[in-house]
DOKOL-464867 format. One record per atom (N, C-alpha, C): y, x negated, z negated; residue in three letters; atom name. Coordinates in Angstrom, 2 decimals. Atoms other than C-alpha are relative to their C-alpha. Layout:
REM residues N
R;Y;X;Z;ALA;CA;
...
END
This chain:
REM residues 164
R;1.43;-0.04;-0.07;UNK;N;
R;6.18;9.19;-8.02;UNK;CA;
R;-0.63;-1.31;-0.44;UNK;C;
R;0.59;1.31;0.26;UNK;N;
R;5.57;5.45;-8.38;UNK;CA;
R;-0.35;-0.25;-1.45;UNK;C;
R;0.27;0.25;1.42;UNK;N;
R;5.91;5.16;-12.15;UNK;CA;
R;-1.02;0.98;-0.54;UNK;C;
R;0.97;-1.01;0.43;UNK;N;
R;3.98;8.39;-12.65;UNK;CA;
R;-1.42;-0.42;0.35;UNK;C;
R;1.34;0.45;-0.42;UNK;N;
R;1.02;7.04;-10.66;UNK;CA;
R;-0.43;-1.21;-0.81;UNK;C;
R;0.35;1.16;0.82;UNK;N;
R;1.15;3.74;-12.55;UNK;CA;
R;-0.40;0.43;-1.41;UNK;C;
R;0.37;-0.51;1.33;UNK;N;
R;1.09;5.65;-15.84;UNK;CA;
R;-1.38;0.64;0.02;UNK;C;
R;1.34;-0.58;-0.12;UNK;N;
R;-1.93;7.64;-14.64;UNK;CA;
R;-1.04;-1.09;0.10;UNK;C;
R;0.96;1.11;-0.15;UNK;N;
R;-3.67;4.42;-13.58;UNK;CA;
R;-0.28;-0.64;-1.35;UNK;C;
R;0.17;0.62;1.32;UNK;N;
R;-3.06;2.90;-16.99;UNK;CA;
R;-0.80;0.91;-0.92;UNK;C;
R;0.71;-0.93;0.88;UNK;N;
R;-4.33;6.05;-18.72;UNK;CA;
R;-1.50;0.04;0.31;UNK;C;
R;1.41;0.04;-0.37;UNK;N;
R;-7.61;5.67;-16.82;UNK;CA;
R;-0.62;-1.37;-0.24;UNK;C;
R;0.52;1.31;0.36;UNK;N;
R;-8.00;2.11;-18.08;UNK;CA;
R;-0.08;-0.98;1.15;UNK;C;
R;0.00;0.90;-1.15;UNK;N;
R;-7.33;0.47;-14.72;UNK;CA;
R;0.73;-1.29;-0.37;UNK;C;
R;-0.58;1.28;0.39;UNK;N;
R;-6.75;-3.20;-15.52;UNK;CA;
R;1.09;-0.47;0.95;UNK;C;
R;-1.00;0.41;-0.99;UNK;N;
R;-4.66;-3.57;-12.35;UNK;CA;
R;1.22;0.91;0.02;UNK;C;
R;-1.10;-0.98;0.00;UNK;N;
R;-2.28;-0.72;-13.24;UNK;CA;
R;1.37;-0.65;-0.08;UNK;C;
R;-1.30;0.64;0.16;UNK;N;
R;0.53;-3.07;-14.24;UNK;CA;
R;0.23;-1.18;0.92;UNK;C;
R;-0.14;1.20;-0.83;UNK;N;
R;-0.05;-5.71;-11.59;UNK;CA;
R;0.84;0.21;1.26;UNK;C;
R;-0.82;-0.30;-1.18;UNK;N;
R;1.76;-3.93;-8.72;UNK;CA;
R;0.44;1.45;-0.08;UNK;C;
R;-0.43;-1.40;-0.04;UNK;N;
R;3.81;-0.76;-8.22;UNK;CA;
R;-0.94;0.83;0.87;UNK;C;
R;0.78;-0.89;-0.86;UNK;N;
R;2.10;2.27;-6.68;UNK;CA;
R;0.43;-0.22;1.44;UNK;C;
R;-0.31;0.33;-1.38;UNK;N;
R;1.86;1.68;-2.95;UNK;CA;
R;-1.13;0.43;0.93;UNK;C;
R;1.00;-0.15;-1.05;UNK;N;
R;0.02;2.27;0.32;UNK;CA;
R;-0.13;-1.39;0.62;UNK;C;
R;0.22;1.33;-0.57;UNK;N;
R;-1.49;-1.06;1.37;UNK;CA;
R;-0.14;0.13;1.50;UNK;C;
R;0.05;-0.06;-1.46;UNK;N;
R;-0.78;-1.50;5.08;UNK;CA;
R;-0.81;-1.15;0.58;UNK;C;
R;0.79;1.13;-0.46;UNK;N;
R;-2.35;-4.92;5.45;UNK;CA;
R;-0.24;-0.94;-1.16;UNK;C;
R;0.32;1.01;1.00;UNK;N;
R;-4.02;-7.53;3.36;UNK;CA;
R;-0.28;-1.27;0.78;UNK;C;
R;0.20;1.24;-0.73;UNK;N;
R;-3.74;-11.08;4.61;UNK;CA;
R;0.27;-1.17;-0.92;UNK;C;
R;-0.25;1.25;0.72;UNK;N;
R;-3.97;-14.54;3.18;UNK;CA;
R;0.92;-0.83;0.88;UNK;C;
R;-0.96;0.78;-0.77;UNK;N;
R;-1.00;-16.62;4.27;UNK;CA;
R;-0.09;-1.44;-0.48;UNK;C;
R;0.15;1.42;0.35;UNK;N;
R;-1.68;-20.34;4.33;UNK;CA;
R;1.10;-0.79;0.70;UNK;C;
R;-1.07;0.85;-0.51;UNK;N;
R;1.62;-22.08;4.89;UNK;CA;
R;0.84;0.58;1.13;UNK;C;
R;-0.82;-0.53;-1.08;UNK;N;
R;3.01;-19.76;7.56;UNK;CA;
R;0.66;1.31;-0.40;UNK;C;
R;-0.68;-1.18;0.52;UNK;N;
R;4.91;-17.23;5.44;UNK;CA;
R;1.12;0.44;0.94;UNK;C;
R;-1.14;-0.34;-0.85;UNK;N;
R;7.99;-17.38;7.68;UNK;CA;
R;-0.46;0.63;1.32;UNK;C;
R;0.56;-0.59;-1.22;UNK;N;
R;5.85;-16.62;10.75;UNK;CA;
R;-0.44;1.44;-0.26;UNK;C;
R;0.42;-1.35;0.37;UNK;N;
R;4.37;-13.59;8.98;UNK;CA;
R;1.22;0.90;-0.17;UNK;C;
R;-1.21;-0.79;0.22;UNK;N;
R;7.82;-12.38;7.88;UNK;CA;
R;0.67;0.33;1.33;UNK;C;
R;-0.62;-0.24;-1.31;UNK;N;
R;9.19;-12.77;11.42;UNK;CA;
R;-0.77;1.08;0.77;UNK;C;
R;0.83;-1.01;-0.66;UNK;N;
R;6.28;-10.72;12.78;UNK;CA;
R;0.26;1.38;-0.60;UNK;C;
R;-0.22;-1.30;0.65;UNK;N;
R;6.78;-7.94;10.21;UNK;CA;
R;1.40;0.52;0.33;UNK;C;
R;-1.36;-0.41;-0.40;UNK;N;
R;10.53;-7.89;11.00;UNK;CA;
R;0.01;0.59;1.41;UNK;C;
R;0.04;-0.50;-1.39;UNK;N;
R;9.78;-7.44;14.73;UNK;CA;
R;-0.66;1.38;0.04;UNK;C;
R;0.69;-1.29;0.02;UNK;N;
R;7.35;-4.60;14.02;UNK;CA;
R;0.90;1.06;-0.65;UNK;C;
R;-0.83;-0.97;0.73;UNK;N;
R;9.63;-2.87;11.48;UNK;CA;
R;1.23;0.40;0.79;UNK;C;
R;-1.20;-0.31;-0.80;UNK;N;
R;12.59;-3.06;13.88;UNK;CA;
R;-0.25;1.15;0.97;UNK;C;
R;0.35;-1.06;-0.96;UNK;N;
R;10.74;-0.66;16.23;UNK;CA;
R;-0.28;1.33;-0.68;UNK;C;
R;0.41;-1.21;0.73;UNK;N;
R;10.03;1.92;13.52;UNK;CA;
R;1.18;0.78;-0.54;UNK;C;
R;-0.94;-0.90;0.67;UNK;N;
R;12.00;4.91;12.27;UNK;CA;
R;-0.65;0.45;-1.30;UNK;C;
R;0.58;-0.52;1.25;UNK;N;
R;11.56;6.20;8.70;UNK;CA;
R;-0.86;1.24;0.26;UNK;C;
R;0.86;-1.17;-0.09;UNK;N;
R;8.83;8.80;8.23;UNK;CA;
R;-0.39;0.47;-1.40;UNK;C;
R;0.37;-0.59;1.29;UNK;N;
R;7.68;11.11;5.46;UNK;CA;
R;-1.49;-0.08;-0.23;UNK;C;
R;1.39;0.00;0.45;UNK;N;
R;4.43;10.81;3.53;UNK;CA;
R;-0.15;1.12;-1.02;UNK;C;
R;0.36;-1.03;0.99;UNK;N;
R;2.84;13.70;1.65;UNK;CA;
R;-1.35;-0.39;-0.58;UNK;C;
R;1.23;0.28;0.73;UNK;N;
R;0.22;12.92;-0.97;UNK;CA;
R;-0.53;1.33;-0.49;UNK;C;
R;0.58;-1.25;0.47;UNK;N;
R;-2.19;15.74;-1.73;UNK;CA;
R;-1.45;-0.21;-0.42;UNK;C;
R;1.37;0.05;0.50;UNK;N;
R;-5.28;15.64;-3.94;UNK;CA;
R;-0.58;-1.39;-0.07;UNK;C;
R;0.68;1.26;0.24;UNK;N;
R;-7.83;12.94;-4.59;UNK;CA;
R;-1.19;-0.19;0.95;UNK;C;
R;1.19;0.39;-0.73;UNK;N;
R;-10.65;11.15;-2.83;UNK;CA;
R;-0.61;-1.20;-0.69;UNK;C;
R;0.64;1.17;0.61;UNK;N;
R;-13.02;8.32;-3.63;UNK;CA;
R;-0.68;-0.84;1.07;UNK;C;
R;0.75;0.90;-0.87;UNK;N;
R;-14.59;5.30;-1.97;UNK;CA;
R;-1.41;-0.26;-0.55;UNK;C;
R;1.33;0.18;0.55;UNK;N;
R;-17.67;5.52;-4.18;UNK;CA;
R;-1.04;0.53;0.97;UNK;C;
R;0.57;1.06;0.82;UNK;N;
R;-20.41;4.41;-3.94;UNK;CA;
R;0.32;-1.41;0.49;UNK;C;
R;-0.28;1.33;-0.54;UNK;N;
R;-19.07;1.53;-1.80;UNK;CA;
R;0.85;-0.82;-0.96;UNK;C;
R;-0.83;0.65;1.03;UNK;N;
R;-16.29;0.64;-4.27;UNK;CA;
R;0.35;1.03;-1.05;UNK;C;
R;-0.31;-0.87;1.13;UNK;N;
R;-15.40;2.08;-7.65;UNK;CA;
R;1.49;0.32;-0.01;UNK;C;
R;-1.42;-0.35;-0.17;UNK;N;
R;-12.07;3.57;-6.54;UNK;CA;
R;0.14;1.51;0.17;UNK;C;
R;-0.47;-1.36;-0.24;UNK;N;
R;-10.50;7.00;-6.84;UNK;CA;
R;1.45;-0.14;0.44;UNK;C;
R;-1.33;0.15;-0.57;UNK;N;
R;-7.33;7.48;-4.83;UNK;CA;
R;0.65;1.36;0.24;UNK;C;
R;-0.76;-1.16;-0.46;UNK;N;
R;-4.61;9.95;-3.92;UNK;CA;
R;0.01;-0.04;1.52;UNK;C;
R;0.10;-0.10;-1.46;UNK;N;
R;-5.01;11.15;-0.33;UNK;CA;
R;1.38;0.08;0.65;UNK;C;
R;-1.20;-0.10;-0.83;UNK;N;
R;-2.27;10.57;2.21;UNK;CA;
R;-0.29;1.07;1.03;UNK;C;
R;0.22;-1.11;-0.92;UNK;N;
R;-2.07;13.87;4.06;UNK;CA;
R;0.97;-0.11;1.18;UNK;C;
R;-1.02;0.15;-1.04;UNK;N;
R;1.18;13.84;6.03;UNK;CA;
R;0.40;-1.47;0.06;UNK;C;
R;-0.40;1.40;-0.17;UNK;N;
R;2.06;10.44;7.46;UNK;CA;
R;-1.18;-0.96;0.13;UNK;C;
R;1.18;0.88;-0.09;UNK;N;
R;-1.52;9.10;7.55;UNK;CA;
R;-0.08;-0.65;1.39;UNK;C;
R;0.03;0.55;-1.35;UNK;N;
R;-1.33;8.67;11.33;UNK;CA;
R;1.01;-1.10;0.20;UNK;C;
R;-1.03;1.05;-0.10;UNK;N;
R;1.92;6.72;11.10;UNK;CA;
R;-0.42;-1.25;-0.77;UNK;C;
R;0.46;1.15;0.79;UNK;N;
R;0.45;4.52;8.36;UNK;CA;
R;-1.07;-0.78;0.78;UNK;C;
R;1.07;0.64;-0.76;UNK;N;
R;-2.60;3.81;10.54;UNK;CA;
R;0.57;-0.76;1.20;UNK;C;
R;-0.62;0.67;-1.14;UNK;N;
R;-0.47;2.98;13.59;UNK;CA;
R;0.78;-1.23;-0.46;UNK;C;
R;-0.75;1.13;0.53;UNK;N;
R;1.82;0.75;11.52;UNK;CA;
R;-0.94;-1.12;-0.42;UNK;C;
R;1.02;1.00;0.39;UNK;N;
R;-1.22;-1.02;10.04;UNK;CA;
R;-0.48;-0.76;1.24;UNK;C;
R;0.51;0.63;-1.23;UNK;N;
R;-2.56;-1.68;13.56;UNK;CA;
R;1.04;-0.94;0.59;UNK;C;
R;-1.05;0.85;-0.56;UNK;N;
R;0.79;-3.04;14.75;UNK;CA;
R;0.23;-1.24;-0.85;UNK;C;
R;-0.19;1.15;0.88;UNK;N;
R;1.11;-5.29;11.72;UNK;CA;
R;-1.12;-1.03;0.14;UNK;C;
R;1.12;0.93;-0.15;UNK;N;
R;-2.32;-6.79;12.40;UNK;CA;
R;-0.06;-0.64;1.38;UNK;C;
R;-0.04;0.62;-1.32;UNK;N;
R;-1.38;-7.77;15.96;UNK;CA;
R;0.40;-1.47;-0.14;UNK;C;
R;-0.46;1.40;-0.04;UNK;N;
R;-0.39;-11.31;16.97;UNK;CA;
R;-0.86;-0.93;-0.84;UNK;C;
R;0.94;0.91;0.65;UNK;N;
R;-3.48;-13.04;15.58;UNK;CA;
R;0.04;0.04;-1.53;UNK;C;
R;0.02;-0.18;1.45;UNK;N;
R;-2.94;-11.73;12.04;UNK;CA;
R;-1.15;0.94;-0.30;UNK;C;
R;1.18;-0.80;0.30;UNK;N;
R;-6.21;-10.45;10.65;UNK;CA;
R;0.02;0.47;-1.43;UNK;C;
R;0.11;-0.54;1.34;UNK;N;
R;-6.92;-8.30;7.65;UNK;CA;
R;-1.02;-0.81;-0.80;UNK;C;
R;0.92;0.68;0.90;UNK;N;
R;-8.53;-10.06;4.70;UNK;CA;
R;-0.94;1.01;-0.66;UNK;C;
R;0.85;-1.03;0.58;UNK;N;
R;-10.12;-6.74;3.72;UNK;CA;
R;-1.26;0.19;0.85;UNK;C;
R;1.23;-0.23;-0.75;UNK;N;
R;-13.77;-6.20;4.68;UNK;CA;
R;-0.16;1.46;0.43;UNK;C;
R;0.13;-1.44;-0.25;UNK;N;
R;-13.16;-2.42;4.94;UNK;CA;
R;0.95;0.47;1.09;UNK;C;
R;-0.89;-0.64;-0.96;UNK;N;
R;-11.70;-0.24;7.68;UNK;CA;
R;1.21;0.56;-0.74;UNK;C;
R;-1.23;-0.50;0.62;UNK;N;
R;-8.12;0.86;7.00;UNK;CA;
R;-0.11;1.49;-0.26;UNK;C;
R;-0.04;-1.41;0.40;UNK;N;
R;-7.77;4.15;5.16;UNK;CA;
R;1.23;0.17;-0.89;UNK;C;
R;-1.21;-0.11;0.82;UNK;N;
R;-4.24;5.04;3.96;UNK;CA;
R;-0.26;0.82;-1.26;UNK;C;
R;0.22;-0.64;1.29;UNK;N;
R;-4.32;5.95;0.27;UNK;CA;
R;0.89;-0.67;-1.04;UNK;C;
R;-0.67;0.58;1.16;UNK;N;
R;-2.66;5.33;-3.10;UNK;CA;
R;-1.06;-0.07;-1.10;UNK;C;
R;1.04;0.17;1.02;UNK;N;
R;-5.10;3.89;-5.66;UNK;CA;
R;0.42;0.65;-1.30;UNK;C;
R;-0.22;-0.71;1.26;UNK;N;
R;-5.40;6.00;-8.79;UNK;CA;
R;-0.80;-0.63;-1.13;UNK;C;
R;0.84;0.66;1.01;UNK;N;
R;-8.27;4.31;-10.66;UNK;CA;
R;-0.95;-0.93;0.74;UNK;C;
R;0.82;1.02;-0.66;UNK;N;
R;-10.21;1.17;-9.82;UNK;CA;
R;-0.83;-0.73;-1.04;UNK;C;
R;0.86;0.81;0.85;UNK;N;
R;-13.19;-0.49;-11.44;UNK;CA;
R;-0.33;0.61;-1.35;UNK;C;
R;0.28;-0.66;1.28;UNK;N;
R;-13.54;2.07;-14.24;UNK;CA;
R;-1.43;0.54;0.00;UNK;C;
R;1.33;-0.61;0.09;UNK;N;
R;-16.70;3.77;-15.43;UNK;CA;
R;-0.06;1.24;0.89;UNK;C;
R;0.17;-1.21;-0.80;UNK;N;
R;-18.15;6.63;-13.40;UNK;CA;
R;0.63;1.20;-0.68;UNK;C;
R;-0.57;-1.13;0.72;UNK;N;
R;-17.07;9.05;-16.12;UNK;CA;
R;1.52;0.02;0.11;UNK;C;
R;-1.46;0.09;-0.11;UNK;N;
R;-13.49;7.81;-16.03;UNK;CA;
R;0.45;0.30;1.43;UNK;C;
R;-0.35;-0.29;-1.40;UNK;N;
R;-13.41;7.89;-12.22;UNK;CA;
R;-0.14;1.49;0.29;UNK;C;
R;0.17;-1.45;-0.16;UNK;N;
R;-14.78;11.46;-12.30;UNK;CA;
R;1.17;0.75;-0.60;UNK;C;
R;-1.12;-0.64;0.69;UNK;N;
R;-12.07;12.41;-14.78;UNK;CA;
R;1.29;-0.15;0.81;UNK;C;
R;-1.20;0.23;-0.81;UNK;N;
R;-9.32;10.83;-12.64;UNK;CA;
R;-0.02;0.89;1.24;UNK;C;
R;0.10;-0.80;-1.23;UNK;N;
R;-10.57;12.58;-9.52;UNK;CA;
R;0.20;1.48;-0.30;UNK;C;
R;-0.13;-1.41;0.37;UNK;N;
R;-10.76;15.93;-11.30;UNK;CA;
R;1.42;0.34;-0.47;UNK;C;
R;-1.31;-0.30;0.60;UNK;N;
R;-7.48;15.72;-13.21;UNK;CA;
R;1.12;0.08;1.05;UNK;C;
R;-1.09;0.03;-0.98;UNK;N;
R;-5.35;14.97;-10.14;UNK;CA;
R;-0.40;0.63;1.34;UNK;C;
R;0.49;-0.61;-1.25;UNK;N;
R;-7.27;17.03;-7.55;UNK;CA;
R;1.05;0.88;0.67;UNK;C;
R;-1.05;-0.83;-0.60;UNK;N;
R;-4.19;19.26;-7.04;UNK;CA;
R;1.36;-0.70;0.04;UNK;C;
R;-1.25;0.76;0.02;UNK;N;
R;-1.55;16.51;-7.32;UNK;CA;
R;0.64;-0.02;1.38;UNK;C;
R;-0.75;0.13;-1.25;UNK;N;
R;1.13;16.57;-4.64;UNK;CA;
R;1.29;-0.77;-0.27;UNK;C;
R;-1.27;0.73;0.08;UNK;N;
R;4.09;14.31;-4.01;UNK;CA;
R;0.38;-0.39;1.42;UNK;C;
R;-0.47;0.44;-1.31;UNK;N;
R;6.20;13.26;-1.07;UNK;CA;
R;1.06;-1.06;-0.16;UNK;C;
R;-1.03;1.02;0.02;UNK;N;
R;8.40;10.35;-0.24;UNK;CA;
R;0.27;-0.49;1.42;UNK;C;
R;-0.41;0.56;-1.28;UNK;N;
R;10.22;8.67;2.63;UNK;CA;
R;-0.44;-1.45;0.07;UNK;C;
R;0.36;1.40;-0.25;UNK;N;
R;8.80;5.45;4.05;UNK;CA;
R;1.06;-0.53;0.96;UNK;C;
R;-1.07;0.53;-0.84;UNK;N;
R;11.71;3.43;5.37;UNK;CA;
R;0.04;-1.52;0.03;UNK;C;
R;0.04;1.47;0.04;UNK;N;
R;10.64;-0.18;4.83;UNK;CA;
R;-1.41;-0.46;-0.31;UNK;C;
R;1.25;0.66;0.36;UNK;N;
R;7.77;-2.58;4.37;UNK;CA;
R;0.34;-1.05;-1.04;UNK;C;
R;-0.14;1.05;1.00;UNK;N;
R;7.51;-4.69;1.23;UNK;CA;
R;-1.11;-1.02;0.21;UNK;C;
R;0.99;1.06;-0.04;UNK;N;
R;5.76;-8.03;1.42;UNK;CA;
R;-0.13;-0.55;-1.42;UNK;C;
R;0.26;0.43;1.37;UNK;N;
R;4.16;-8.94;-1.89;UNK;CA;
R;-0.66;-1.36;-0.03;UNK;C;
R;0.67;1.28;0.25;UNK;N;
R;3.06;-12.27;-3.28;UNK;CA;
R;-0.48;0.03;-1.45;UNK;C;
R;0.57;0.02;1.34;UNK;N;
R;0.76;-12.65;-6.25;UNK;CA;
R;0.34;-1.29;-0.73;UNK;C;
R;-0.26;1.20;0.80;UNK;N;
R;1.54;-15.03;-9.09;UNK;CA;
R;-1.29;-0.45;-0.71;UNK;C;
R;1.16;0.58;0.68;UNK;N;
R;-0.79;-17.07;-11.31;UNK;CA;
R;-0.66;0.98;-0.96;UNK;C;
R;0.54;-1.00;0.92;UNK;N;
R;-1.26;-14.10;-13.68;UNK;CA;
R;-0.59;1.22;0.72;UNK;C;
R;0.52;-1.14;-0.77;UNK;N;
R;-2.33;-11.76;-10.85;UNK;CA;
R;0.98;1.14;0.14;UNK;C;
R;-1.05;-1.01;-0.15;UNK;N;
R;0.97;-9.85;-10.89;UNK;CA;
R;0.61;-0.16;1.39;UNK;C;
R;-0.56;0.01;-1.34;UNK;N;
R;2.31;-8.89;-7.47;UNK;CA;
R;1.49;0.28;-0.05;UNK;C;
R;-1.46;-0.13;-0.05;UNK;N;
R;6.04;-9.29;-6.75;UNK;CA;
R;0.45;0.16;1.44;UNK;C;
R;-0.57;-0.14;-1.34;UNK;N;
R;8.08;-8.16;-3.76;UNK;CA;
R;0.73;-1.29;0.34;UNK;C;
R;-0.66;1.23;-0.45;UNK;N;
R;9.02;-11.32;-1.92;UNK;CA;
R;0.99;0.30;1.13;UNK;C;
R;-0.88;-0.44;-1.09;UNK;N;
R;10.57;-9.58;1.11;UNK;CA;
R;-0.05;1.52;0.07;UNK;C;
R;-0.07;-1.44;-0.25;UNK;N;
R;11.72;-6.00;1.71;UNK;CA;
R;0.66;0.17;1.36;UNK;C;
R;-0.45;-0.02;-1.39;UNK;N;
R;12.07;-5.29;5.41;UNK;CA;
R;0.19;1.45;0.44;UNK;C;
R;-0.28;-1.39;-0.38;UNK;N;
R;13.79;-2.03;6.47;UNK;CA;
R;-0.42;0.30;1.44;UNK;C;
R;0.30;-0.47;-1.35;UNK;N;
R;12.76;0.00;9.51;UNK;CA;
R;1.29;0.10;0.80;UNK;C;
R;-1.10;-0.27;-0.91;UNK;N;
R;15.01;0.20;12.55;UNK;CA;
R;1.11;-1.02;0.00;UNK;C;
R;-1.02;1.05;0.03;UNK;N;
R;16.93;-3.01;11.89;UNK;CA;
R;-0.49;-1.14;0.87;UNK;C;
R;0.43;1.12;-0.84;UNK;N;
R;16.79;-5.66;14.61;UNK;CA;
R;-0.37;-1.21;-0.86;UNK;C;
R;0.53;1.11;0.80;UNK;N;
R;14.85;-8.68;13.35;UNK;CA;
R;1.08;-1.01;-0.38;UNK;C;
R;-1.04;0.99;0.29;UNK;N;
R;17.90;-10.96;13.60;UNK;CA;
R;0.91;0.49;-1.13;UNK;C;
R;-0.87;-0.56;1.06;UNK;N;
R;20.07;-8.63;11.45;UNK;CA;
R;-0.74;0.07;-1.31;UNK;C;
R;0.80;-0.10;1.22;UNK;N;
R;17.25;-8.08;8.96;UNK;CA;
R;-0.10;-1.37;-0.67;UNK;C;
R;0.13;1.34;0.53;UNK;N;
R;16.81;-11.84;8.55;UNK;CA;
R;1.33;-0.45;-0.62;UNK;C;
R;-1.30;0.44;0.47;UNK;N;
R;20.55;-12.43;8.14;UNK;CA;
R;0.42;0.69;-1.29;UNK;C;
R;-0.36;-0.74;1.21;UNK;N;
R;20.74;-9.83;5.35;UNK;CA;
R;-0.55;-0.66;-1.25;UNK;C;
R;0.63;0.63;1.18;UNK;N;
R;18.63;-12.06;3.06;UNK;CA;
R;0.54;-1.35;-0.27;UNK;C;
END
């Protein structure tokens, strides 16, 4: 599903299509010098989680607030929301000004006509996948996001740390 969504994003002229793989953003935070503290927190949270399934079905939009069309998370939305809340515990705050809404971005910052087309073309799109880990991304100078840590669910924090 990931490459397919990225290809769709690129076809809609989304400038960010190649900057990160398709994903559900669970938290957005700026880390100023305490990366290891953040990683340790995510390891503790992930250790308590079991894998769960996500089902994507159809499209939605955040317009007029933001120029975004997305794929809706149908099954697994509750787990994503709970995981998001747990990840933001321990004095870690979201850098996003918006309330959390699990989704997979399909088109961002395009014209209204392009966003309409994206929303219409994928209105019946369905896909499913297993969520069994959290990836921590870090952006580079070119605005490309890279996985810096991949933290599996259900692995005690000490074992997860030792695996890297």
